[in-house]
N, C-alpha and C positions, 0 to 999 in steps of 0.2 A: 189930846185924846181923852175923853171922859171915861170914867171907871164906873162899870155897872154896878159896883158895889155901893156907890154913893147915890144911886137912882133907885127910888122905891119901886117903880114899875118894873125894874130889872130883876128883883128879888124873886126867886122861886117860891111859889107857896109850898106848904107842906105836903108831902106825898101820903100823909095819913089821911085818907079820904073815906068818907063814909059811903059815897056813891060814885066810884071811879067809872069812867066810860067803859061801855061794854067791850070786852076783849082786850082790855089793856091791864097789865099787871101793876098793882099799886107800887110795889117796889121792885126794883132792878138790882142785879148783882153788881159788884164792882167792875167785873169784866164785862166783855162786849162780844155777843154771840151772833149778832144779826149779820147776815151776808150782804155783800154790797147790792145786789139786786133787791133784797127785802128791805133794805134802808132806803133805797132810792124810791120804792113805791111807797113806803111809810111817809118819807118827805113830800112826795108829790100829794099825797093825801091830806097831810095835816098842817104843813108849814107854809106860811104866806109866800106868795110867788117871788117877791123880792128878796127872800132869805133862802130860797130852796138850794141854790148853788153853794152858798156859804155853808149850810148845814151838811150838805152831801160832802163837801171838801172836809169838813170836820170829822166826818165818819172815816174818811180815807185816811186823814191824818192819825186818827186814834188807831186805825189799823196798822198803818206802815210805820208810823214813827213812835207810837206809844205801845206797841205789842198788845193792843186790845186792853190796856190798863187805864181806866178812867182816874185812877189816883195819879198815875203818870201824867195824864192830860191836865188834871188840876194843878199838878205841881209846875208844869210848864207854863200854864196860863197865869199863875200867880207870879212867876218870874217875869212875865210879859205885862204884869201890872193889872191883871184882873182876877181878883181873889173870890173864888164861888165855891159852893159846896158841891159834893158828888152828885147830889140829888139834881142840882141845877143842871149839870151837864147830862144827866141821865134823860132828863125831861126835855131838854133842847134837842138831843140827839134822836129820840124816839117821838118827837112831835106833841108830847103830852103837854108841854109848857104853853103850847099855842091853843091847845084844847081848853086848859084850864084857865087861860087868859085870852079869851076870844076877842076882847077889846083892847089888846095890847097896844099902847101908844107909840108914836113915832120915835120917842126917846128910847124905849125899851127895845125897839126894833133896831135902832142905830146903835145902841150898846152892844147887841149880839154881833152885828156887822163889824164893828169896831174891834171886837175881841178876836174874831176870825182873821181879821187883817193883820192884828199884832200877832197871831200865831203863825201866819203865813210869812210875815217878816222874819220872825224866829227860825222858821224852817229854812229860809234862804240864807241866812247867816249861818246856820248849822251846816248847810251843804258847802258853804265856802270857808269852812274853819281854817284850812291851810292857805288859803288864797285871800287877797285883798278884794279882788273882783275877778268875775268870770271873764275870760276873754273869748269873744266871738270869733274865732279863727275861720279862715276860709274852708278848712277841713270841716270844721263844726257846721258851718252855714250850709255846706254841700249835703251833709247827712241829713240835716233838718228839712231842707227843701226837698230832698228825696222822700223822706219819710211822709211829709205834708202832702206831696202829689199822690202817694199811695193811698192815702186815708179819704180822698175825695169819694163821696159816697157812690156815684155813678161810674167810678173808675173800672175798667174791665179787668185789669190784673191788680188784684190787691195784695198779692204776695210781693215782697221785696227781699233783696239779698245785697248785704254790705260786706264786702270783702277787704280786709286790710291786716297788715302784720301787727303783732302785740307791741304795745307801746307808743301808738301813734295818737292816742287820746280818743279812739273809737268808743271804747265802754263809757268814758266820761260824757261824750256827747250823746249817747244814747240814754244814759241815766238822767242827764239834763233835760233832755226832751220829755222823758217820762214825768220828772218833777214839775216841768212846766205844764203838763197836759194831765194831770192826775185827778181831775174832777170826774172820777170813775171812767175815764176814757182810755187811759193808756197803762199798761202794766209792762214791768221790766223783770226778767229773771235771767240768772245765768244757768245755762244748760246743766242739768245734773250729770256729775261724773260717772254715776252708775249706768247711765245709758238705757234705763228701762222706761217703759211707759208709765209705770206706777210713779216712779219718782218724778217724772215730767208733770203728771196730773196733780201730784200733791203739791209741788212748787207752785202751780197755777192756782190751786185751790187756796193756798196761803194768801195769795194776792187778793183774792176775792172773799177772804174771811169765811171759809167754808170748813176748814179742817179742824176747827176747835169744838165740834160737836161729835157725838157718837152716831155716826150714820154709815151705812154699807157703802161699798165702793160704786155700786150702781147708783145709789142715791147721790153720792158725792159728784159722779159724772153728770147726772141730770141737773143738780144744782149748778154745776159749773157751766153747762150749757145756758142755763136761765140767766146767768150773769154775763154771758157774751151776746153782743148783737153787732150789727152792721156799723155802728158808730164806734165800736171799741177797737182798740190796737193792742196787739201782743207783740212785744219785743223780746226775742230770745238771743242772747249773747252767747258767743262761743259755741254756735249750734254743731260745730264739728263733733262735739261730744256725743251727740245724738246718732251719729253714723255708725252703722252695723258693719264693721269692716270684715267680718267673719262671712256674712252672707249679703252681699249687695242687692241682692233681689228682695231681701226681707227688711225693709225700713219701717219698722212698726210705728216708731214716734212720728216720723215724717207722714206716713199714711193716716195716723190719727189726727194730726194737724190739718191735714188736707180735707178729712172729713168734717172737722169742726168749722173750718172756713167755708166749705160748701154750704153746710147747714145754717151757719149764721151770717155769712157774708162780712165777717170782720176783717180787718188788716192784720196780716202776720208779717213781721220783719225779722229775717234771720241774718246774724252776722256770723262769719267765720274766717279762718285765716286762709291765705292763699297756698300754703304748703301743706295743707290737710288732705287726706284721702277723699274727704268729701267734695272739695274744690276740684279735684282732679277728675272725679266722676262727673260732677255737674258740668264741667267745662267740655266735656267730651260729647260731642253730638251723636257718636256712634253708640253710646250706652242707651239703648232704645227704651228700657223701662223707666229712664228719668225724663224722657222728653216732655211727658205730660206735665211733670212738676215744674221743669224749667219753663215750659210753656205758660204756666199760670204766672210766672214773675214777668213774662213778657219777651222771653228769649234771652239769650246770652248778652246781647247789647243793653239789656235792662238791668244788668248786675251793676251796682255801684261800687267800682273798684278804686280803692284809695291810693294814693301815691305810695311808693316804697319808702320814701322818706318825707318828713314833714317839711313843708315849704319854708324857705327863710322868713318870709314876712310873718308867718304864724309864730315862729320862734320868737321873733322880734315883739310881737303882739302879746305873747304870753309873758315874756320878760318884763315888758314895760306895764302892762295892765293888771296882770294876775299878781306879780310879786312887787311892782312898783320900784324896778331897777332904775336907777338914775340914768337919764338919757346919755350923759357923757360916758358912762360905764359901758353902755351898749356899743358906743362908737369905738372905746378902747379895747374891749374885749369880744368884738363881734365875732371874729374867726374862731376863737377858743369856745364861745358859747355855741355857735353853730355846729362845731365839731363835736361837742359833747351831746347836743340834742339830736344829731343825725348819725351818731354812732351806731354800733351793733345793737344796742339796747334802746335805741330810740330816746323818747322823751324822759324816761323815768330818772336816769342819773342827773339830766338838766335840771328836772323839778326838784329833785332831792338837794342839789347843790344851792339853788335859789331859796328853797324852802328854809334851809338852815341859815342863809344870809338874811332872809327875811326876819327870822326869830332874833337874830342878833341885832337888826336894826330897831326891831321892836323894843328889845329890852333896853337899848341905848336911846328910846324915844325919838327915832328918826323916822320922818315919813318915808323917806326913800332908802333904798340899799346903796350905801356909799362904798368906797373903795375898802375901808377897813372892815366892812361886814363881808365882802365876798371873798371866799376861798374856794377856788376851782381845783379839782383833783389833777394830779400830775399828768394824767392821760389826755386832758384837754388841751 
């Protein structure tokens, strides 16, 4: 991989310009204040076609992984082998780099693409810090296939409901889907515990980089709608927190989401637990005021309900692929590992035990978790 620092046509020109392009600020702050929709519009207008998706991803990465700090972005890029100035990142992100360099050569464009690819690889490694590999379990594949079907533009029912107990890997699967589809297309939030519409809107605004400016609530909602379209997907995990238990007739958060979906035709995926009041109400066909909402999902048969316990083959896959458990150890400790993974707390105790074993194996410079690294709790 070539380093753009070594290529002259990848070096950004000075931002001290005597005649900057009309409407473009000559100097940008270290922070990032452009909303997702604004950034996409700028990129479509100023960035060459073959680099547009890369630069849009870079803006998403700046917002979601760098907390809008270009200094943080610069630091991560340097770790990935690409040492550039803050001005360079500013100009690439807002498109000025391509205005100032209308005849940017193939080498300069390739350097930008290579830098983004390196950052994407850094992001993938960061997501799997505790794991060696991500295991695409049958539970994960089922969730991904369900969301993918709901995202098809001409799908009649673009609402989705994923129901499963805590500890099955539901949230991990949803976040993985978001990470794999975050070219401005998919956002993921945990439902706010406060249960208020304001908190829900604020969390969504954070995803689209709207909240870091002084704007009124009305302006915030308008900008939020500007950032959502029929190609976008909103995933809200632990949606049972949005449920108004005091007055089931007054579901302000769900009503607002329904309005947003009607207006923008986006896809909305809610996940909740089967023991929640929300699930009991949604599953009762006699609750008349929820029939329209359930109908938008496609009826009760369109709920994606996860098994009560994770399948045995999924447990094996996680142990073997995610933590590199030696195959012989799986055979020897299969029953104990399954008992741990399918106990009252589901996967979490299982993953904790294997994470500790993985760290011992790494410290011993062993590729696999061997017998001396694996210590199972007495309850297993």
